[in-house]
C-alpha positions in Angstrom: -81.5 -17.4 35.0 -79.6 -20.7 35.1 -80.3 -23.4 32.7 -82.9 -25.9 33.8 -84.7 -23.8 36.3 -88.4 -23.7 36.7 -90.7 -20.9 37.9 -94.2 -21.5 39.0 -96.4 -18.4 38.4 -100.0 -18.7 39.7 -102.6 -16.3 38.6 -105.5 -16.4 41.1 -108.8 -15.1 39.7 -110.8 -15.9 42.7 -111.9 -12.3 43.4 -112.9 -11.4 39.9 -116.5 -11.6 40.9 -116.2 -9.3 43.9 -117.3 -6.2 42.0 -115.9 -3.9 39.4 -113.0 -2.5 41.5 -111.8 -6.0 42.5 -112.1 -7.2 38.9 -110.0 -4.3 37.7 -107.4 -4.8 40.4 -107.1 -8.6 39.8 -106.9 -8.0 36.1 -104.2 -5.4 36.4 -102.2 -7.4 38.9 -102.4 -10.6 36.8 -101.3 -8.8 33.6 -98.4 -7.2 35.5 -97.3 -10.4 37.1 -97.2 -12.2 33.7 -95.5 -9.3 32.1 -92.7 -9.5 34.7 -92.1 -13.0 33.5 -92.1 -12.0 29.8 -95.5 -13.8 29.5 -97.8 -10.8 29.1 -99.0 -12.4 25.9 -100.9 -15.0 28.0 -103.1 -12.3 29.6 -103.6 -10.6 26.2 -104.7 -13.8 24.5 -106.6 -15.6 27.3 -107.4 -12.9 29.8 -109.9 -14.1 32.4 -110.2 -17.7 31.2 -109.2 -20.4 33.7 -108.4 -24.1 33.7 -105.1 -24.2 31.8 -101.3 -23.9 32.3 -98.6 -22.8 30.0 -95.0 -24.2 30.0 -92.8 -21.2 29.0 -89.1 -20.5 28.7 -88.3 -18.5 31.9 -85.6 -16.6 30.0 -87.5 -15.5 26.9 -91.2 -16.0 27.8 -91.6 -18.2 24.7 -94.2 -20.9 25.1 -93.5 -24.6 24.9 -96.9 -26.1 25.5 -100.4 -25.5 26.9 -101.9 -28.0 29.3 -105.6 -28.4 30.1 -107.6 -31.1 31.8 -108.6 -32.5 28.4 -105.0 -33.6 27.8 -104.1 -37.2 29.0 -101.6 -37.3 31.9 -99.1 -39.2 29.8 -99.1 -36.5 27.2 -98.6 -33.8 29.9 -95.7 -35.8 31.3 -94.2 -36.0 27.8 -94.6 -32.2 27.3 -93.0 -31.5 30.6 -90.0 -33.7 29.7 -89.7 -32.0 26.3 -89.9 -28.5 27.8 -87.2 -29.4 30.4 -84.9 -30.6 27.6 -85.7 -27.5 25.6 -84.7 -25.3 28.5 -81.5 -27.1 29.1 -80.5 -27.2 25.4 -82.2 -24.4 23.5 -79.7 -24.7 20.6 -80.6 -28.3 19.5 -84.4 -28.4 20.0 -86.4 -25.8 18.0 -89.7 -24.5 19.1 -92.4 -22.4 17.5 -92.1 -18.6 18.1 -95.9 -18.5 17.6 -96.6 -20.5 20.7 -99.1 -23.3 21.5 -102.8 -23.2 21.0 -105.2 -23.8 23.8 -108.2 -24.7 21.5 -110.5 -25.4 24.4 -110.1 -21.8 25.6 -110.6 -20.1 22.3 -114.0 -18.9 21.3 
């Protein structure tokens, strides 16, 4: 994938409440879709939770940041800019292999 590209991966959990078969199908499809993008860890860690977005490196699946509605817009903008720089120049800007926390989602 060329440097500086962005992929948008939407996981739609709308039909999770349509019964056990729908729930199982949506769960499997969501996990598979994230795994294709090297981001299966998101489903493993956060599963059926909603209301957040991760900024991840499209090449490696490594996370840069977690965004939720609790984060001010200015902070989100800064995180988006930093993630863009990190994607363009992965040699000079280190990031944590352990990934970001989404504290509002844990628990």
